[in-house]
N, C-alpha and C positions, 0 to 999 in steps of 0.2 A: 365474427364475435370470438372464434377461437383464436385468432390471429392477434386480437386485442389482448386476450388473456396471456397468450405467451409473451408479448412484448411487456405486458405489466409484470409478469414474473420474471423479465428480464432485467427490468429497472428496480424493482423492489428490494432485492437483497442488498445493493450497493446503497440506497437510501436507508435502509434499516441499520446496516452496520455503521454508516456516516452518523446517524442519530445516537447509535450506542456509544462511540467513542467521544461524540460532542459531550454527552451527559456524563462522561467520565472525568471530564475536566471540574474538579472538585473547586478550585480557589479562584480562578479570574478566567472565565468563559469567555472564548473568543467571539467577536462580532460575527453574527451569523452571515452577513454578506461577505466577509472575508473568507469564510469556509466555504461557502456556495462558489465563489469565485476561483478558488482553487479547485475545488470539484470540476468546475467547467474546464478549467484549463489541462484537467486528466482526459476530458473528452476530447480536447482539440488535439492533444498530442498524438493520440492514435494515428493520426494521417501522416506526420512525419515519420512515426515508428515504421509504418507500413512500407513508405517509400525507401528507407534506410535498409529494413529487411529484405526487401524485393531486390535492391541492389546487390546485397551480399550473397543471397541465395543464387544471383546470376555470375557473382564474380567468385565465388569459393565453391569447392567440390563437395563440401558438406560432410554429412556423418552425425552420428547422435551427440557427439561431444561440442562439434562445431555448431549444430543447430540449437543445443540446449544451453549452452554457457555462453555463445558469442551472438549469435543471429536473434535468438528470442530473449533470454534474459539479460544479456549484456546490452543490448540496445533499449530495451525497455525501462530497465532500471537507470541506465546512464541518463536518458533524456529526463526521466521522473526527477533524479537528482539534480541535473543541471537546472530544471525550471525552478526547483524548490530554492536551490542554493541562490540563484541570480534575481528571483522575485519576492522570495520571503525570508531568507535566512537574516538579512540585515534590517527587515522591516521591524517598525516600532512596535506592531502588534506581538511580535515574536519576543515575549517579556518573561516566559517561564519554561522549564525545560518540557513540560507536557505539550506545549505549542508544536515543537517538531513533530511529535507523534500525531496530533491531530492533522497537521496540515499536510505530512507525508501520507497518512490514511486518506485524507480527502482526495489527493491527486491520484492515489493508487486506485481509489474507488471510482473516481471518474472514468479513469482509463479502463477498468473491470467493467464498468457499467455499458460503455459504448461498445466494447468487446462484445458483450453479452447479448447487446441487441441486434449487433451484426450477425452473430451466430444464429441468433432466434430468427432472424430475417430470412437469411440465405439457405439455411439447413432445414427451415420448417419444423423447428424443434417442437417436440411433446413438452407438455407440463412436466413430466417425469424428468427429463434430461435437464430442464431447465432447473429443478429442485436439485439435481445433482451438482450443476454448475454453481449454484447458490452455496452449497456446502463446500465445494472445493475451488475452482479457480477465483471465484469472486473473494471467498474467505482468505484463500491464499495470498492474492494481492494485497487485503488489508493487512495481513500478518507481516509481508515485505514491507509494507508502509510503516508498521510498528517499529520494525527493526531499523530502517532508515531512519525515521523521525526521532527515536530515542538517542541515537549516537549523535544526529546532527543538534539534538538538544544539549547532549552532554559538550560538543564542540563549542556551542553558543555561549555557554556559561562557563568555560574552562579558561584558565589563565596560562600564559606562557606558551612554551613551545608545543604543548600537547595538542592545540587545537588542530594542528593539519593532520597529525597522525588520526585523531578521533574522525575528522571529516572524511578521511580515506577509508576508515573503517565504515563510515555511515554509507557509503557507495558499495564497498567491498561484500559486506556481509549480506545484505538482501539479494545481491548479484549471485553470491554462492548459494544461499538458500532457493532462490527462484530457478538456478540452474538446476540444481538437484532434483526439484520438483519436477521440471521438464523432463529431466533425464529419465526419471522413473517412468514417466507416463510414454516415453517414446520407445522404451527398450524392455518393458514388461507388460505387454499388450493384454495377456490373459490374467495375469495376476498382480496387476498394479495396486489393487485396493489393499492388499496386505502391507504395502511399503507407504502408501499415501496416507492412510488413516493414521498410524504411528507419527508419521512425520508432521501432519496437521495438528495432532494432539500435543506434540512436543513445541511445535511453534505457538500454539495458544497458550499452552502452559507458561512458556517463557515469555510470550506477548503480555499477558496479563499481570506478570510479575514486573515487567519493564514500565507498564501503565503506572502501578503501585509506586515503583521507585521514583519516576519522573514526578508524580504528584507530591511524594514526600520531599522532595528538592525544590519545590516551588517557594519563592520568596514572600508570597501572598499568604502562605499558610498561618504565620503568625498573627497577620491582620484579621484572618477570619476568626481565629481563637479569641482575639480581643474582643471582636464583635459579638461572639456568643457568651463571654464572660459579662459584657455589658449590658446584654439583654437580660 
């Protein structure tokens, strides 16, 4: 019974955050089956991530910078970006800037959820430790997804030569933030909370601003207003 409670606590944060960001889509909500599909893709990419990371660990000398910015954040964010770009970026359902945020958050939370389940299963985690993971790693993955998706949405609806540069930003920025997060945890064992809490507050503040900006650029916002006026 306790194990079931721990597993439930591992799954619940990802689903709760995914629901939150799904409901933040103000003007043209995405088909639920598409969001679930991308979430499940996030679950699946854990396995190639583990294989690549294992190979890098065996092949490199390591150190906090290599571990944080290459082996951890580099592999994870590159694979998430790769899947999003090749399966979602040119999809017909990606038809407004906020969709980038929603799909990037979905794949990130899928990844974070299976990571959480594995942690709960193999470490026999307590409810308390799973609560901390909900506030930090799961929430952190969601914020990295917001950063990635926001700039991917910008790239999708930009014109001219700017697109490639913005796409590169959509990969590099979440990579950087994720690397900083991991570096803090790996180098400040006794007082990491004094750095992680301000970092998470900054990411959430900036993330919610990006959500508002992406919604404000939706081509469907005028249609919504016309419908409200007609009613």
